[in-house]
Biopython code that builds the backbone (N, CA, C, O; Angstrom):
import numpy as np
from Bio.PDB.StructureBuilder import StructureBuilder

atoms = [
    (1, "UNK", "N", (99.450, 79.612, 101.634)),
    (1, "UNK", "CA", (99.996, 79.245, 103.048)),
    (1, "UNK", "C", (99.207, 78.357, 103.867)),
    (1, "UNK", "O", (98.004, 78.549, 104.045)),
    (2, "UNK", "N", (99.938, 77.248, 104.448)),
    (2, "UNK", "CA", (98.926, 76.346, 105.117)),
    (2, "UNK", "C", (98.439, 77.037, 106.595)),
    (2, "UNK", "O", (99.079, 77.881, 107.223)),
    (3, "UNK", "N", (97.351, 76.547, 106.911)),
    (3, "UNK", "CA", (96.720, 76.789, 108.209)),
    (3, "UNK", "C", (97.454, 75.885, 109.437)),
    (3, "UNK", "O", (97.932, 74.774, 109.208)),
    (4, "UNK", "N", (97.473, 76.449, 110.627)),
    (4, "UNK", "CA", (98.057, 76.024, 111.710)),
    (4, "UNK", "C", (97.624, 74.614, 111.881)),
    (4, "UNK", "O", (98.508, 73.873, 112.310)),
    (5, "UNK", "N", (96.371, 74.025, 111.625)),
    (5, "UNK", "CA", (96.031, 72.577, 111.909)),
    (5, "UNK", "C", (96.889, 71.840, 110.774)),
    (5, "UNK", "O", (97.573, 70.857, 111.058)),
    (6, "UNK", "N", (96.818, 72.395, 109.386)),
    (6, "UNK", "CA", (97.491, 71.645, 108.407)),
    (6, "UNK", "C", (98.921, 71.218, 108.899)),
    (6, "UNK", "O", (99.371, 70.072, 108.897)),
    (7, "UNK", "N", (99.551, 72.377, 109.325)),
    (7, "UNK", "CA", (100.918, 72.409, 109.699)),
    (7, "UNK", "C", (101.305, 71.293, 110.910)),
    (7, "UNK", "O", (102.257, 70.514, 110.963)),
    (8, "UNK", "N", (100.272, 71.505, 111.797)),
    (8, "UNK", "CA", (100.444, 70.464, 113.072)),
    (8, "UNK", "C", (100.142, 69.044, 112.699)),
    (8, "UNK", "O", (100.798, 68.136, 113.209)),
    (9, "UNK", "N", (99.146, 68.792, 111.801)),
    (9, "UNK", "CA", (98.950, 67.556, 111.315)),
    (9, "UNK", "C", (100.251, 66.843, 110.485)),
    (9, "UNK", "O", (100.548, 65.655, 110.609)),
    (10, "UNK", "N", (100.952, 67.792, 109.628)),
    (10, "UNK", "CA", (101.965, 67.444, 108.868)),
    (10, "UNK", "C", (103.269, 67.021, 109.820)),
    (10, "UNK", "O", (103.981, 66.054, 109.548)),
    (11, "UNK", "N", (103.461, 67.811, 110.874)),
    (11, "UNK", "CA", (104.533, 67.684, 111.589)),
    (11, "UNK", "C", (104.320, 66.731, 112.837)),
    (11, "UNK", "O", (105.201, 66.533, 113.674)),
    (12, "UNK", "N", (103.153, 66.205, 112.871)),
    (12, "UNK", "CA", (102.835, 65.257, 113.832)),
    (12, "UNK", "C", (102.432, 65.667, 115.281)),
    (12, "UNK", "O", (102.137, 64.786, 116.089)),
    (13, "UNK", "N", (102.411, 66.975, 115.624)),
    (13, "UNK", "CA", (102.136, 67.597, 116.591)),
    (13, "UNK", "C", (100.405, 67.786, 117.022)),
    (13, "UNK", "O", (100.015, 68.230, 118.102)),
    (14, "UNK", "N", (99.626, 67.383, 116.019)),
    (14, "UNK", "CA", (98.240, 67.099, 116.115)),
    (14, "UNK", "C", (98.043, 65.738, 115.796)),
    (14, "UNK", "O", (98.800, 65.085, 115.077)),
    (15, "UNK", "N", (96.791, 65.225, 116.457)),
    (15, "UNK", "CA", (96.275, 63.797, 116.275)),
    (15, "UNK", "C", (95.197, 63.971, 115.060)),
    (15, "UNK", "O", (94.532, 64.989, 114.874)),
    (16, "UNK", "N", (95.166, 63.159, 114.520)),
    (16, "UNK", "CA", (93.948, 62.824, 113.513)),
    (16, "UNK", "C", (93.100, 61.653, 113.997)),
    (16, "UNK", "O", (93.581, 60.547, 114.244)),
    (17, "UNK", "N", (91.731, 61.980, 114.123)),
    (17, "UNK", "CA", (90.791, 60.895, 114.680)),
    (17, "UNK", "C", (89.966, 60.311, 113.685)),
    (17, "UNK", "O", (89.453, 61.046, 112.841)),
    (18, "UNK", "N", (89.728, 58.836, 113.666)),
    (18, "UNK", "CA", (88.458, 58.723, 112.670)),
    (18, "UNK", "C", (87.217, 58.793, 113.350)),
    (18, "UNK", "O", (87.153, 59.046, 114.553)),
    (19, "UNK", "N", (86.138, 58.561, 112.571)),
    (19, "UNK", "CA", (84.799, 58.666, 113.167)),
    (19, "UNK", "C", (84.468, 58.331, 114.646)),
    (19, "UNK", "O", (83.889, 59.086, 115.428)),
    (20, "UNK", "N", (84.933, 57.057, 114.911)),
    (20, "UNK", "CA", (84.551, 56.561, 116.134)),
    (20, "UNK", "C", (85.560, 57.298, 117.238)),
    (20, "UNK", "O", (85.103, 57.504, 118.363)),
    (21, "UNK", "N", (86.721, 57.637, 116.977)),
    (21, "UNK", "CA", (87.614, 58.072, 117.899)),
    (21, "UNK", "C", (87.198, 59.437, 118.021)),
    (21, "UNK", "O", (87.486, 59.952, 119.101)),
    (22, "UNK", "N", (86.532, 60.230, 117.106)),
    (22, "UNK", "CA", (86.157, 61.479, 117.208)),
    (22, "UNK", "C", (84.948, 61.447, 118.261)),
    (22, "UNK", "O", (84.954, 62.113, 119.297)),
    (23, "UNK", "N", (84.014, 60.675, 117.906)),
    (23, "UNK", "CA", (82.907, 60.429, 118.697)),
    (23, "UNK", "C", (83.233, 60.328, 120.139)),
    (23, "UNK", "O", (82.707, 61.079, 120.961)),
    (24, "UNK", "N", (84.167, 59.332, 120.489)),
    (24, "UNK", "CA", (84.767, 58.971, 121.865)),
    (24, "UNK", "C", (85.083, 60.319, 122.458)),
    (24, "UNK", "O", (84.654, 60.710, 123.544)),
    (25, "UNK", "N", (85.921, 61.037, 121.596)),
    (25, "UNK", "CA", (86.725, 62.460, 122.195)),
    (25, "UNK", "C", (85.583, 63.390, 122.522)),
    (25, "UNK", "O", (85.738, 64.096, 123.518)),
    (26, "UNK", "N", (84.402, 63.507, 121.806)),
    (26, "UNK", "CA", (83.489, 64.587, 122.142)),
    (26, "UNK", "C", (82.310, 63.919, 122.938)),
    (26, "UNK", "O", (81.308, 64.542, 123.290)),
    (27, "UNK", "N", (82.516, 62.684, 123.167)),
    (27, "UNK", "CA", (81.473, 62.036, 123.748)),
    (27, "UNK", "C", (79.879, 62.059, 123.312)),
    (27, "UNK", "O", (78.912, 62.251, 124.050)),
    (28, "UNK", "N", (79.897, 61.814, 121.944)),
    (28, "UNK", "CA", (78.792, 61.737, 121.294)),
    (28, "UNK", "C", (78.758, 60.654, 120.434)),
    (28, "UNK", "O", (79.819, 60.094, 120.162)),
    (29, "UNK", "N", (77.533, 60.199, 119.880)),
    (29, "UNK", "CA", (77.340, 58.891, 119.209)),
    (29, "UNK", "C", (78.114, 59.143, 117.733)),
    (29, "UNK", "O", (78.087, 60.226, 117.148)),
    (30, "UNK", "N", (78.723, 58.091, 117.301)),
    (30, "UNK", "CA", (79.020, 58.303, 115.755)),
    (30, "UNK", "C", (78.007, 58.677, 114.839)),
    (30, "UNK", "O", (78.327, 59.371, 113.874)),
    (31, "UNK", "N", (76.829, 58.319, 114.998)),
    (31, "UNK", "CA", (75.817, 58.637, 113.780)),
    (31, "UNK", "C", (75.632, 60.055, 114.056)),
    (31, "UNK", "O", (75.339, 60.683, 113.038)),
    (32, "UNK", "N", (75.703, 60.673, 114.994)),
    (32, "UNK", "CA", (75.325, 62.145, 115.375)),
    (32, "UNK", "C", (76.706, 62.844, 114.886)),
    (32, "UNK", "O", (76.549, 63.857, 114.205)),
    (33, "UNK", "N", (77.822, 62.499, 115.104)),
    (33, "UNK", "CA", (78.729, 63.062, 114.476)),
    (33, "UNK", "C", (78.950, 63.089, 113.018)),
    (33, "UNK", "O", (79.482, 63.999, 112.382)),
    (34, "UNK", "N", (78.400, 61.801, 112.498)),
    (34, "UNK", "CA", (78.393, 61.745, 110.921)),
    (34, "UNK", "C", (77.313, 62.917, 110.418)),
    (34, "UNK", "O", (77.542, 63.644, 109.452)),
    (35, "UNK", "N", (76.163, 62.981, 111.186)),
    (35, "UNK", "CA", (75.010, 63.880, 110.965)),
    (35, "UNK", "C", (75.451, 65.306, 110.966)),
    (35, "UNK", "O", (74.975, 66.113, 110.168)),
    (36, "UNK", "N", (76.366, 65.631, 111.864)),
    (36, "UNK", "CA", (76.872, 66.845, 111.978)),
    (36, "UNK", "C", (77.860, 67.171, 110.742)),
    (36, "UNK", "O", (77.924, 68.341, 110.365)),
    (37, "UNK", "N", (78.538, 66.300, 110.177)),
    (37, "UNK", "CA", (79.475, 66.360, 109.143)),
    (37, "UNK", "C", (78.644, 66.672, 107.944)),
    (37, "UNK", "O", (78.826, 67.699, 107.289)),
    (38, "UNK", "N", (77.692, 65.747, 107.647)),
    (38, "UNK", "CA", (76.757, 66.251, 106.567)),
    (38, "UNK", "C", (75.932, 67.829, 106.716)),
    (38, "UNK", "O", (75.616, 68.583, 105.796)),
    (39, "UNK", "N", (75.790, 67.953, 107.707)),
    (39, "UNK", "CA", (75.309, 69.447, 107.927)),
    (39, "UNK", "C", (76.286, 70.552, 107.885)),
    (39, "UNK", "O", (75.911, 71.724, 107.879)),
    (40, "UNK", "N", (77.698, 70.163, 107.851)),
    (40, "UNK", "CA", (79.096, 70.992, 107.954)),
    (40, "UNK", "C", (78.843, 71.881, 109.224)),
    (40, "UNK", "O", (78.818, 73.103, 109.078)),
    (41, "UNK", "N", (78.682, 71.398, 110.294)),
    (41, "UNK", "CA", (78.574, 72.008, 111.432)),
    (41, "UNK", "C", (79.748, 71.451, 112.515)),
    (41, "UNK", "O", (79.756, 71.873, 113.671)),
    (42, "UNK", "N", (80.610, 70.594, 112.100)),
    (42, "UNK", "CA", (81.813, 70.169, 112.816)),
    (42, "UNK", "C", (82.730, 70.098, 111.930)),
    (42, "UNK", "O", (82.503, 69.531, 110.862)),
    (43, "UNK", "N", (83.994, 70.688, 112.222)),
    (43, "UNK", "CA", (85.338, 70.540, 111.383)),
    (43, "UNK", "C", (85.764, 69.152, 111.162)),
    (43, "UNK", "O", (86.016, 68.354, 112.065)),
    (44, "UNK", "N", (85.830, 68.915, 109.899)),
    (44, "UNK", "CA", (86.567, 67.453, 109.491)),
    (44, "UNK", "C", (87.213, 67.626, 108.132)),
    (44, "UNK", "O", (87.186, 68.669, 107.479)),
    (45, "UNK", "N", (87.823, 66.441, 107.761)),
    (45, "UNK", "CA", (88.517, 66.202, 106.681)),
    (45, "UNK", "C", (87.909, 65.203, 106.019)),
    (45, "UNK", "O", (87.367, 64.241, 106.563)),
    (46, "UNK", "N", (87.993, 65.428, 104.683)),
    (46, "UNK", "CA", (87.453, 64.051, 103.941)),
    (46, "UNK", "C", (88.393, 63.695, 102.774)),
    (46, "UNK", "O", (88.730, 64.503, 101.909)),
    (47, "UNK", "N", (88.734, 62.570, 102.825)),
    (47, "UNK", "CA", (89.782, 61.966, 101.719)),
    (47, "UNK", "C", (89.096, 60.659, 101.289)),
    (47, "UNK", "O", (89.056, 59.668, 102.018)),
    (48, "UNK", "N", (88.538, 60.722, 100.013)),
    (48, "UNK", "CA", (87.831, 59.780, 99.377)),
    (48, "UNK", "C", (86.558, 59.434, 100.215)),
    (48, "UNK", "O", (85.846, 60.416, 100.427)),
    (49, "UNK", "N", (86.164, 58.378, 100.681)),
    (49, "UNK", "CA", (84.890, 58.184, 101.557)),
    (49, "UNK", "C", (85.132, 58.138, 102.974)),
    (49, "UNK", "O", (84.276, 57.861, 103.814)),
    (50, "UNK", "N", (86.524, 58.467, 103.238)),
    (50, "UNK", "CA", (86.890, 58.388, 104.973)),
    (50, "UNK", "C", (86.735, 59.881, 105.228)),
    (50, "UNK", "O", (86.971, 60.818, 104.466)),
    (51, "UNK", "N", (86.302, 59.882, 106.429)),
    (51, "UNK", "CA", (86.397, 61.161, 107.424)),
    (51, "UNK", "C", (87.334, 61.220, 108.527)),
    (51, "UNK", "O", (87.438, 60.283, 109.318)),
    (52, "UNK", "N", (87.918, 62.123, 108.601)),
    (52, "UNK", "CA", (89.094, 62.393, 109.817)),
    (52, "UNK", "C", (88.758, 63.769, 110.536)),
    (52, "UNK", "O", (88.265, 64.781, 110.037)),
    (53, "UNK", "N", (89.118, 63.556, 111.714)),
    (53, "UNK", "CA", (88.915, 64.834, 112.452)),
    (53, "UNK", "C", (90.153, 65.339, 113.299)),
    (53, "UNK", "O", (90.794, 64.527, 113.966)),
    (54, "UNK", "N", (90.475, 66.628, 113.274)),
    (54, "UNK", "CA", (91.748, 66.943, 114.012)),
    (54, "UNK", "C", (91.320, 67.325, 115.518)),
    (54, "UNK", "O", (90.405, 68.080, 115.846)),
    (55, "UNK", "N", (92.247, 66.588, 116.389)),
    (55, "UNK", "CA", (91.865, 66.979, 117.769)),
    (55, "UNK", "C", (91.793, 68.207, 118.090)),
    (55, "UNK", "O", (90.760, 68.594, 118.638)),
    (56, "UNK", "N", (92.858, 69.124, 117.835)),
    (56, "UNK", "CA", (92.838, 70.371, 118.106)),
    (56, "UNK", "C", (91.376, 71.282, 117.499)),
    (56, "UNK", "O", (90.708, 72.113, 118.114)),
    (57, "UNK", "N", (91.231, 70.869, 116.356)),
    (57, "UNK", "CA", (89.887, 71.490, 116.041)),
    (57, "UNK", "C", (88.475, 71.112, 116.522)),
    (57, "UNK", "O", (87.452, 71.795, 116.474)),
    (58, "UNK", "N", (88.626, 70.077, 116.917)),
    (58, "UNK", "CA", (87.557, 69.447, 117.703)),
    (58, "UNK", "C", (87.485, 69.907, 119.201)),
    (58, "UNK", "O", (86.395, 70.012, 119.765)),
    (59, "UNK", "N", (88.591, 70.160, 119.788)),
    (59, "UNK", "CA", (88.572, 70.860, 121.062)),
    (59, "UNK", "C", (88.133, 72.316, 120.915)),
    (59, "UNK", "O", (87.448, 72.835, 121.795)),
    (60, "UNK", "N", (88.542, 73.044, 119.733)),
    (60, "UNK", "CA", (88.016, 74.347, 119.499)),
    (60, "UNK", "C", (86.664, 74.495, 119.209)),
    (60, "UNK", "O", (86.053, 75.524, 119.499)),
    (61, "UNK", "N", (86.172, 73.571, 118.676)),
    (61, "UNK", "CA", (84.841, 73.384, 118.220)),
    (61, "UNK", "C", (83.952, 73.241, 119.592)),
    (61, "UNK", "O", (82.983, 73.958, 119.842)),
    (62, "UNK", "N", (84.354, 72.387, 120.281)),
    (62, "UNK", "CA", (83.550, 72.179, 121.683)),
    (62, "UNK", "C", (83.725, 73.579, 122.459)),
    (62, "UNK", "O", (82.800, 73.947, 123.184)),
    (63, "UNK", "N", (84.843, 74.345, 122.335)),
    (63, "UNK", "CA", (84.905, 75.437, 123.357)),
    (63, "UNK", "C", (84.060, 76.709, 122.797)),
    (63, "UNK", "O", (83.758, 77.670, 123.504)),
    (64, "UNK", "N", (83.710, 76.569, 121.374)),
    (64, "UNK", "CA", (82.844, 77.503, 120.844)),
    (64, "UNK", "C", (81.449, 77.620, 121.459)),
    (64, "UNK", "O", (80.751, 78.625, 121.322)),
    (65, "UNK", "N", (81.103, 76.582, 122.114)),
    (65, "UNK", "CA", (79.924, 76.423, 122.807)),
    (65, "UNK", "C", (79.889, 76.656, 124.333)),
    (65, "UNK", "O", (78.990, 76.246, 125.067)),
    (66, "UNK", "N", (80.944, 77.343, 124.719)),
    (66, "UNK", "CA", (81.312, 77.430, 126.130)),
    (66, "UNK", "C", (80.230, 78.757, 126.599)),
    (66, "UNK", "O", (80.049, 79.816, 125.998)),
    (67, "UNK", "N", (79.650, 78.314, 127.787)),
    (67, "UNK", "CA", (78.637, 79.188, 128.183)),
    (67, "UNK", "C", (79.185, 80.093, 129.458)),
    (67, "UNK", "O", (79.583, 79.567, 130.497)),
    (68, "UNK", "N", (79.155, 81.430, 129.256)),
    (68, "UNK", "CA", (79.843, 82.243, 130.240)),
    (68, "UNK", "C", (79.121, 82.056, 131.486)),
    (68, "UNK", "O", (78.002, 81.550, 131.563)),
    (69, "UNK", "N", (79.946, 82.570, 132.645)),
    (69, "UNK", "CA", (79.419, 82.386, 134.002)),
    (69, "UNK", "C", (78.820, 83.780, 134.278)),
    (69, "UNK", "O", (79.146, 84.755, 133.601)),
    (70, "UNK", "N", (77.924, 83.846, 135.306)),
    (70, "UNK", "CA", (77.489, 85.057, 135.560)),
    (70, "UNK", "C", (78.318, 86.133, 136.042)),
    (70, "UNK", "O", (78.002, 87.321, 135.975)),
    (71, "UNK", "N", (79.521, 85.628, 136.590)),
    (71, "UNK", "CA", (80.577, 86.461, 137.029)),
    (71, "UNK", "C", (81.106, 87.067, 135.851)),
    (71, "UNK", "O", (81.300, 88.281, 135.911)),
    (72, "UNK", "N", (81.394, 86.433, 134.732)),
    (72, "UNK", "CA", (81.921, 86.913, 133.588)),
    (72, "UNK", "C", (81.017, 87.906, 132.832)),
    (72, "UNK", "O", (81.432, 88.891, 132.221)),
    (73, "UNK", "N", (79.794, 87.544, 132.940)),
    (73, "UNK", "CA", (78.801, 88.536, 132.260)),
    (73, "UNK", "C", (78.660, 89.707, 133.104)),
    (73, "UNK", "O", (78.600, 90.826, 132.596)),
    (74, "UNK", "N", (78.611, 89.555, 134.161)),
    (74, "UNK", "CA", (78.356, 90.905, 135.225)),
    (74, "UNK", "C", (79.904, 91.723, 134.969)),
    (74, "UNK", "O", (79.922, 92.954, 134.959)),
    (75, "UNK", "N", (81.002, 91.032, 134.794)),
    (75, "UNK", "CA", (82.308, 91.745, 134.499)),
    (75, "UNK", "C", (82.010, 92.380, 133.068)),
    (75, "UNK", "O", (82.297, 93.572, 132.965)),
    (76, "UNK", "N", (81.597, 91.893, 132.207)),
    (76, "UNK", "CA", (81.365, 92.453, 130.939)),
    (76, "UNK", "C", (80.391, 93.721, 131.003)),
    (76, "UNK", "O", (80.556, 94.802, 130.436)),
    (77, "UNK", "N", (79.459, 93.371, 131.735)),
    (77, "UNK", "CA", (78.335, 94.575, 131.652)),
    (77, "UNK", "C", (79.073, 95.851, 132.435)),
    (77, "UNK", "O", (79.019, 96.994, 131.981)),
    (78, "UNK", "N", (79.768, 95.510, 133.670)),
    (78, "UNK", "CA", (80.702, 96.589, 134.143)),
    (78, "UNK", "C", (81.528, 97.369, 133.064)),
    (78, "UNK", "O", (81.473, 98.593, 132.944)),
    (79, "UNK", "N", (82.206, 96.642, 132.383)),
    (79, "UNK", "CA", (83.202, 97.167, 131.494)),
    (79, "UNK", "C", (82.452, 98.042, 130.393)),
    (79, "UNK", "O", (82.956, 99.069, 129.937)),
    (80, "UNK", "N", (81.264, 97.576, 130.021)),
    (80, "UNK", "CA", (80.707, 98.411, 129.128)),
    (80, "UNK", "C", (79.978, 99.797, 129.864)),
    (80, "UNK", "O", (79.914, 100.911, 129.344)),
    (81, "UNK", "N", (79.596, 99.516, 130.841)),
    (81, "UNK", "CA", (79.204, 100.799, 131.815)),
    (81, "UNK", "C", (80.141, 102.091, 131.878)),
    (81, "UNK", "O", (79.808, 103.275, 131.832)),
    (82, "UNK", "N", (81.380, 101.535, 131.994)),
    (82, "UNK", "CA", (82.616, 102.278, 132.310)),
    (82, "UNK", "C", (82.868, 103.068, 130.849)),
    (82, "UNK", "O", (83.277, 104.227, 130.916)),
    (83, "UNK", "N", (82.655, 102.524, 129.653)),
    (83, "UNK", "CA", (83.079, 103.069, 128.435)),
    (83, "UNK", "C", (82.227, 104.107, 128.139)),
    (83, "UNK", "O", (82.385, 104.760, 127.108)),
]
sb = StructureBuilder()
sb.init_structure("model")
sb.init_model(0)
sb.init_chain("A")
sb.init_seg("    ")
for serial, (resi, resn, name, xyz) in enumerate(atoms, 1):
    if name == "N":
        sb.init_residue(resn, " ", resi, " ")
    sb.init_atom(name, np.array(xyz, "f"), 0.0, 1.0, " ", f" {name:<3s}", serial, name[0])
structure = sb.get_structure()
């Protein structure tokens, strides 16, 4: 079964970026994006010698690094105390 991203790419509801476009989207230098692909730290596709990046996967990757606010942390702490 295909994953959602593959289906989205196939039906045109997701966008594929090349290296420069992906770098512009995440606001990093292309050389740094390339380094992250070599370290397998950023989601990417490789076809031959070309790299491609799914816009939705890059957005999800960016959100993985989201830092919670003090309010969110306090709310979580309160929920743990209640349990």
